[in-house]
C-alpha positions in Angstrom: -81.2 4.0 -7.3 -77.4 4.5 -7.3 -76.9 1.1 -5.6 -79.1 -0.4 -8.1 -77.1 1.1 -11.0 -73.8 -0.1 -9.5 -75.2 -3.5 -9.0 -76.5 -3.5 -12.6 -73.0 -2.4 -13.8 -71.3 -5.2 -11.8 -73.7 -7.7 -13.3 -73.1 -6.4 -16.8 -69.3 -6.6 -16.2 -69.5 -10.1 -14.8 -71.7 -11.2 -17.8 -69.2 -9.7 -20.3 -66.3 -11.4 -18.5 -68.2 -14.8 -18.6 -68.9 -14.3 -22.3 -65.2 -13.5 -23.0 -64.1 -16.6 -21.0 -66.6 -18.7 -22.9 -65.4 -17.5 -26.3 -61.8 -18.1 -25.2 -62.6 -21.7 -24.1 -64.5 -22.4 -27.4 -61.5 -21.0 -29.4 -59.1 -23.1 -27.3 -61.3 -26.2 -27.7 -61.4 -25.7 -31.5 -57.6 -25.3 -31.5 -57.2 -28.5 -29.4 -59.5 -30.4 -31.7 -57.4 -29.4 -34.7 -54.2 -30.4 -32.8 -55.8 -33.7 -31.8 -56.8 -34.5 -35.4 -53.3 -33.7 -36.6 -51.8 -35.9 -33.9 -54.1 -38.8 -34.8 -53.0 -38.5 -38.4 -49.3 -38.4 -37.3 -49.9 -41.4 -35.1 -51.5 -43.4 -37.9 -48.5 -42.5 -40.2 -46.0 -43.6 -37.5 -47.9 -46.9 -36.9 -47.8 -47.7 -40.7 -44.1 -46.8 -40.7 -43.4 -49.0 -37.7 -45.3 -51.9 -39.3 -43.3 -51.5 -42.5 -40.0 -51.3 -40.6 -40.9 -54.4 -38.5 -41.9 -56.3 -41.6 -38.6 -55.4 -43.3 -36.7 -56.5 -40.2 -38.5 -59.8 -40.2 -38.3 -60.5 -43.9 -34.9 -58.9 -44.6 -34.2 -57.0 -47.8 -36.7 -57.6 -50.6 -35.9 -59.0 -54.0 -35.5 -55.5 -55.5 -32.9 -54.6 -52.8 -29.6 -56.4 -52.8 -28.4 -57.6 -49.4 -25.8 -55.5 -47.7 -23.2 -58.3 -47.9 -24.1 -61.4 -49.9 -21.3 -63.4 -48.5 -22.3 -62.7 -45.0 -25.9 -63.5 -45.7 -24.9 -66.8 -47.4 -22.8 -67.7 -44.4 -25.7 -67.1 -42.0 -28.0 -69.2 -44.2 -25.4 -72.0 -44.3 -25.2 -72.0 -40.6 -28.9 -72.0 -40.2 -29.2 -74.9 -42.7 -26.6 -76.8 -40.7 -28.5 -76.3 -37.5 -31.8 -77.4 -39.2 -30.1 -80.5 -40.6 -28.7 -81.4 -37.2 -32.1 -81.0 -35.6 -33.6 -83.2 -38.4 -30.9 -85.9 -37.8 -31.6 -85.9 -34.0 -35.4 -86.1 -34.6 -34.8 -89.1 -36.9 -32.6 -90.8 -34.4 -35.2 -90.2 -31.8 -37.9 -91.7 -34.1 -35.6 -94.7 -34.7 -35.2 -95.3 -30.9 -38.9 -94.9 -30.3 -39.7 -97.3 -33.1 -37.3 -99.8 -31.7 -38.8 -99.5 -28.3 -42.3 -99.5 -29.7 -43.1 -96.0 -28.1 -46.0 -93.8 -28.9 -43.8 -91.1 -30.6 -43.3 -93.2 -33.6 -47.0 -93.7 -34.3 -47.5 -90.0 -34.9 -46.2 -90.1 -38.5 -47.2 -92.5 -41.2 -45.0 -95.7 -41.2 -44.0 -95.4 -44.8 -43.0 -91.8 -44.4 -40.9 -92.6 -41.3 -39.3 -95.5 -43.1 -38.5 -93.2 -46.1 -36.9 -90.6 -43.8 -34.9 -93.1 -41.9 -33.7 -94.7 -45.2 -32.7 -91.3 -46.6 -30.8 -90.4 -43.4 -29.0 -93.8 -43.6 -28.0 -93.2 -47.2 -26.7 -89.7 -46.4 -24.6 -91.1 -43.5 -23.1 -93.7 -45.9 -22.3 -91.0 -48.5 -20.4 -88.9 -46.0 
């Protein structure tokens, strides 16, 4: 009978310990779920902020925000315009050469449009 009582006491203690560990795990899981939800919200907020910052970097300052240095921005735009104009002139010269050689590149655009662009480029060259 005494061995049986000791065995019963050991089983009761083990059961109590198992219940305590289970409650502790459940409490810890609940805490981790809350932390996970908080981190998901923070992650969403940071993604939105990153998208916004990326858009601002791509688009530059908006119309309601004046640029940091208007002269500097104007100079950068002038340089970009010059580069684009030079690319345009090279493309027109290439079209002219292709047209003279009867190549396939000239047939990509409408003939009237190409003639107009070439004429405009010739007039601009004369003006300069």
